[in-house]
N, C-alpha and C positions, 0 to 999 in steps of 0.2 A: 334364742338364748343358748350360749355356748356352755355346755356342761362337761366338756371334754377334760380329761385328766391324764397325766403321765405317771405310770408306775413302772419302776425298773426300766425306764427308758422306752416303754411301750405306750403308745397313745390309745386311750379308750374314749369312745364318743361320749360316754357318761360313766359314772362310778358304780353302776349296778351290774354286778357280775354273777352269773349263775354259779351256785356252789356245787362242788363235786357231789355226785350221787342224786341230785335233785333234777330230774328230767335230763340227766347228763349221760345217756347211754348210747344213743345213736345219732348219726348225722342229721336225720330228719327232725329229731326233737331239738337239736342244737339250732338248726335253721329256723324252726318255728319260734324258739325263744328269742332269737335275734330279730325276727320280723316283728315281734311284740315289744321290742325296745331295749333288750339287754345290751349293755355296753361291752360285755365280754362273756365268755363261757368257760367253764372248767369241766373237763371230762370226768366221768366216774373213774375212780382209781384203777389203773391198769396194772395187771400182773404180767410177768414174763410168760407164764404158761396159764392155760385156762384154770379157773378156780371156781368151785361149785358154790361156796358160801354155806350158810347154815340151813338145816331142815326147817320146815314150817312147824309151828307158827313163828313168824319173824317180825310181825308188827302188831301193835295194839294202839288204837287211837281213841281218844275221848275229846269232849269239847275243851278240855283243859290242857292236854298234852298228847304227844305221840312218843312211843318208845319203840325203837327198831333195833334189830340185830340180824340184818341180812347177811352179814359176814363177808362183805366185799365180793360178791359174785362177779365174774368177768370172763370174757372169752379169750383173754391173753393178748399178747402183742400182735399176733396175726389179725385179730379182729380190730385192733386199734389202727393198723395199717389201712384196713378197709374203710372204717368209718371216718377217720381223719382225712383220708384221701378224698372221700365223697364230699366232705364239708369244704375242703379247700377248693374243689372244682365247681362247687355249686354257685349259681348266679347270686343267690341271696347272701353269700359270704364275701361278695366283692363290692367294689364301688363305695357309695356313700354309707351303706349299711354294713360294711365289713366290720366284724367284731373279732378282736384277738382271741386266740385259743390257748388256754392254759391246760397242758397235759399233766394230769395228776398220776403219779406212779407210786406203787407200793410193792414191797418185797419182804421176804422173811429172812434174808441173809445179805451180808455185804456183797458177796459175789453176784447175787441176783440183781442187786441194785446197780452194780457196774454194767452187767450185760443189758439190763433193761434200759438204762440211761443211753447207752450207745445206740440201741435200736430206736428209741423214741426220738433221739436227736436227729436221726435221718429224716424224720417226718417234719422237721423244722417248725415245731410249735413256737408260739411267741414267748411262752414262759413254761418252765417245768416246775410243778408243785411236788414236793417230796412228802408223801403221807407217812409220817413216822408214828402216828398217834391214834389209829383206830382202836376204840375202847372195847370192841366186842369180838376180837379174835385171839384173846389171851389163851384160851384153852388149846388152840392149835399151835401157836408159835411162842407162847410165853409173854412176858410183859412187853408192851410196845417200846420201840427204840426211844421214843420221846420221854420215857421215864428215866433215862440215864443221860447225863451230860456228855460222858465220854463216848457212848454209842451214837448219840446225835451228832457230836462233833465228827466222828469217823465217817458216818454215812454222808454228811454234808460235804466233806472234803472229797469223797469218792465221786459223788454225783457232779460236783462242780468240775472236777478234773475231766470227766467224760462227757460233759454237756456242751463242750465247745464254747461258743459265744452266747449261748442261750441263757438268759437270766434264770436263776434258781431260787425258789422260795420254799420255805419249810412250814409244814402244817403242824402246829403245836398242840399239845394236849393240856386241858385244864385240870386233868386228874393227876397232878404232881404236887409235891410239897412246895416247889418254887418254880413257876414258869419262867421267871426272870433268869434263873441260873441256866436253864436249858436254852433260852433264847440267846443269852450271851455266848454260850459255847458255839451255837450255830453261826452267830454273827462273826465270831472270831475265826470260824472255819471257812468263811467266805459266802455265807448266805446273802442273797441280794434283797430279801424281804421275807415276810411271814404271812401265813394264813392263821388268823386268830379267831376262833380256835375250833378244834374238833368237839364232839358232843360230850357232855357230862354223862357219867354212868348212872344207871338207875335200874330198878327192878319193880315189877308188879306181881303181887301175890294174890292168887285166887283164895279167898278166905274160906270157901267151902272145901276145896281139896287140899288147902294149905301147901300149895305148890306154886312155883313161878309160872306165869302165863306163857312166856316165851320159851322155846326149846333150848335156847342158849342161856336161859335164866336171866342174864343181865343184858342191857342194851343201852343205846344212846338216847338221851332225852331231848326232845324239842318241845318247848312250851308254847301254848297258844297265846296270841296277843290279847291283852285285856280288851273286852268290848267287842270281840269278833263273833261271839256266840249269837246265832240267829234267835230272834224273839218272835213269838207268835202273836 
């Protein structure tokens, strides 16, 4: 059965793509995901320079949901050169099981987006994903770019200008009054596609201490699928 699809001109063997940040840290984990059938992979969001992320605790999980605020820790573009290079040279990333690589990038300023895009473009990923919308780094850098149509428009134009012929997709936020307004601004700025969407924001309160459980207070919510709870 042929499950292949084309997205932004790139052929995927099937439409299942590893999301950014989920086992998306090293070349070895990417290769393992491909061996297990993924049609494509997305790297964890890459910063221009190393970024520590948030202090612990950063994750709380129950049978109903997971809340995380890791704060986008990353080794910077130097580490990306190392891991993406390994992936491209690996036997499991060639031939029939080759899976396209989507390089996710994140920055706190227009200038850093420009510099980072130029560096990542040298690695020739199949697609560049522009992460404008992480919901749990507000305390460090203010509101995400994805909360503003004009800011999203500007970043999209800058990345497109510096990405060469590499398709550019924009990761949108659900935590805005109108996602359609932001998407329209990015599309008009030249975005080739979208990642829909980053996580919704949430908070867990410890009722005994009356304090948020996570060090960052808020984080991104992932809900468990109905019926996945193990039964004794």
